[in-house]
C-alpha positions in Angstrom: 26.7 -19.7 -1.1 25.7 -17.4 1.7 22.1 -16.4 2.3 21.1 -13.0 0.8 18.5 -10.8 2.4 17.1 -7.6 0.7 15.2 -5.2 3.0 12.7 -2.4 2.3 13.8 1.2 2.7 11.5 3.6 4.6 12.1 6.6 2.3 10.9 4.5 -0.7 7.7 3.5 1.1 6.6 7.1 1.6 5.3 7.4 -2.0 3.2 4.3 -1.6 1.8 5.6 1.7 0.8 8.9 0.2 -0.9 7.2 -2.7 -2.7 4.9 -0.2 -4.0 7.9 1.8 -5.0 9.8 -1.3 -6.9 6.7 -2.5 -8.8 6.6 0.8 -9.8 10.2 0.3 -11.1 9.4 -3.2 -13.1 6.5 -1.9 -14.7 8.7 0.8 -15.6 11.2 -1.9 -17.3 8.4 -3.9 -19.0 7.3 -0.7 -20.4 10.8 -0.2 -21.6 10.8 -3.8 -23.3 7.4 -3.3 -25.0 8.6 -0.1 -26.1 11.8 -1.8 -27.6 9.9 -4.8 -28.9 7.2 -2.6 -27.3 4.6 -4.7 -27.0 1.3 -2.7 -24.9 -0.4 -5.4 -22.3 2.5 -5.4 -22.2 2.5 -1.6 -21.6 -1.2 -1.4 -18.9 -1.0 -4.1 -17.2 1.9 -2.4 -17.3 0.2 1.0 -15.6 -2.9 -0.5 -13.0 -0.6 -2.1 -12.4 1.2 1.2 -11.9 -2.1 3.0 -9.4 -3.4 0.5 -7.5 -0.1 0.4 -7.5 0.1 4.2 -6.1 -3.5 4.4 -3.3 -2.5 2.0 -2.6 0.8 3.8 -2.4 -1.0 7.2 0.2 -3.4 5.8 2.2 -0.4 4.3 2.0 1.5 7.7 3.2 -1.7 9.5 6.1 -2.1 6.9 7.0 1.6 7.3 7.2 1.3 11.1 9.0 -2.0 11.0 10.8 -2.5 7.7 11.2 -6.2 6.8 13.0 -8.4 4.4 11.2 -8.3 1.0 13.3 -11.0 -0.5 15.5 -13.8 1.0 17.6 -16.1 -1.2 19.0 -19.2 0.4 19.9 -22.8 -0.3 16.3 -23.9 0.2 14.8 -21.4 -2.2 13.4 -17.9 -2.2 11.1 -16.2 0.3 9.2 -13.5 -1.5 7.5 -10.7 0.6 7.7 -7.8 -1.9 4.0 -7.7 -2.8 0.9 -7.3 -0.6 -0.2 -10.9 -1.0 3.3 -12.1 -0.2 3.9 -15.5 -1.7 6.3 -16.7 1.0 8.7 -19.6 0.4 9.3 -20.9 -3.1 11.6 -24.0 -3.2 14.2 -24.1 -6.0 12.7 -27.4 -7.2 9.4 -25.7 -8.1 11.0 -23.0 -10.2 11.1 -23.5 -13.9 12.5 -20.1 -15.0 13.3 -16.6 -13.8 13.0 -13.7 -16.2 12.4 -9.9 -16.2 9.7 -8.0 -17.9 8.7 -4.4 -18.1 5.1 -3.2 -17.3 4.1 0.4 -16.9 7.7 1.6 -17.3 8.8 -0.6 -14.3 10.9 -3.7 -14.6 10.1 -6.6 -12.3 11.3 -10.1 -11.9 8.9 -12.9 -12.7 9.2 -16.5 -11.6 7.7 -19.2 -13.8 6.8 -22.3 -11.8 6.7 -25.8 -13.0 3.2 -26.2 -11.6 1.1 -23.1 -10.4 -1.5 -25.4 -8.8 1.1 -26.5 -6.2 1.7 -22.9 -5.2 -2.1 -22.1 -4.9 -2.6 -25.3 -2.8 -0.4 -23.9 0.0 -2.5 -20.8 0.5 -5.9 -20.2 2.1 -8.6 -20.2 -0.5 -9.2 -16.4 -0.2 -5.5 -15.7 -0.8 -5.3 -18.1 -3.8 -8.4 -16.5 -5.3 -7.0 -12.9 -4.7 -3.7 -13.9 -6.5 -5.6 -15.6 -9.4 -7.9 -12.6 -9.8 -5.0 -10.1 -9.9 -2.8 -12.2 -12.3 -3.6 -11.9 -16.0 -3.8 -15.2 -17.9 -0.5 -14.8 -19.8 1.5 -13.7 -16.7 3.2 -15.8 -14.1 1.7 -15.4 -10.6 5.0 -14.6 -8.8 6.3 -11.1 -9.3 9.2 -9.7 -7.3 8.8 -6.0 -6.9 11.9 -4.2 -5.9 10.5 -0.6 -6.0 11.0 -0.2 -2.2 14.6 -1.6 -2.1 17.9 0.2 -2.8 19.1 -2.5 -5.1 18.9 -2.7 -8.9 16.6 -5.2 -10.6 19.4 -6.5 -12.8 21.6 -7.2 -9.9 18.9 -9.3 -8.1 18.0 -11.0 -11.4 21.6 -12.2 -12.0 21.8 -13.2 -8.3 18.6 -15.3 -8.5 19.7 -17.0 -11.8 23.1 -17.8 -10.3 21.5 -19.4 -7.3 19.1 -21.4 -9.5 22.0 -22.6 -11.7 23.9 -23.5 -8.5 20.9 -25.5 -7.2 20.5 -27.4 -10.5 24.2 -28.2 -10.7 24.0 -29.6 -7.2 21.0 -31.7 -8.1 22.7 -33.1 -11.2 25.7 -34.2 -9.1 23.5 -36.2 -6.7 
């Protein structure tokens, strides 16, 4: 099977960029409120929020200037870069199941791993902690978000499942 690469589209990133800039403006409004009320805890909370939002906005601006592959499917596995804390390479042998689920009127592709701890061990501690904190207990940590691509979720889902079946069939024949 031939490697498949799915890229981001600039026109689909515009909405995310606008939301990011709007969020910065809201954080600045809250910062002004914290300074006006002389609330140190609010100021610290807002500064942390501004830093996290700026980090995400910088990544979005970089992706807008230079669109990149958000998903690569190959013989070795999947390379996921569709989310801000991109997971990176996921070998086929670590994947237990691929499924879709709907959250907030948006369908995404989820990847259930055989052992989540193996995934977390490859990351720096800050990144593993960030992913753990942003992943609810009942949800798998790998989500493929195709909002910024011009390809349908169902098409990618069937493609991923066919590659996984192909890999498992090759492993059985060995």
